[in-house]
N, C-alpha and C positions, 0 to 999 in steps of 0.2 A: 566654377562648377559647383552645381546644389549638393546637398548632404543627402543622401541616399539613404540611412539609417531611418528605421519606423517610428513615428513620431504619436500613434495614437498607442493612447495608452486603454488596456482591457482591464475591466473591472474583475479582478482575482477572487471568488469566493473564497472564504477561509476554510482551509483543509483541516485534517484533524490533528489534535495536538499529538506530541510525540508519547506522551501518556498513555492517552486513547489507544495509539498504533498498538504499544505494547500491550496493555490490556486484552487487546481484538487477537494478537498473535498467540499469546500465553492462552487465551480460551480455545482460541484453534487448536492451539498444539496438545492440551490436556484433554478435548472431546474429537479425535479425528473420526470420521463418518465411516461405517463397516466396509465402506467399498474403496476408500482409500486406504484403509490398514491392509485389506486383502491384496491391492493392486500393490502397494510400496511396503515391503516388507521393513521394519527398520533393522540399518546395518549397524553393526556393533563392533 
């Protein structure tokens, strides 16, 4: 019986590095849009 596992290799584009993801997340957290701030008040 033949092996049914996929053999084709998809060329994957390199994603953002972990540092870039963290920087983007921090930038987003520091400057939330006015709409988001009004819809989702911070819970403390």
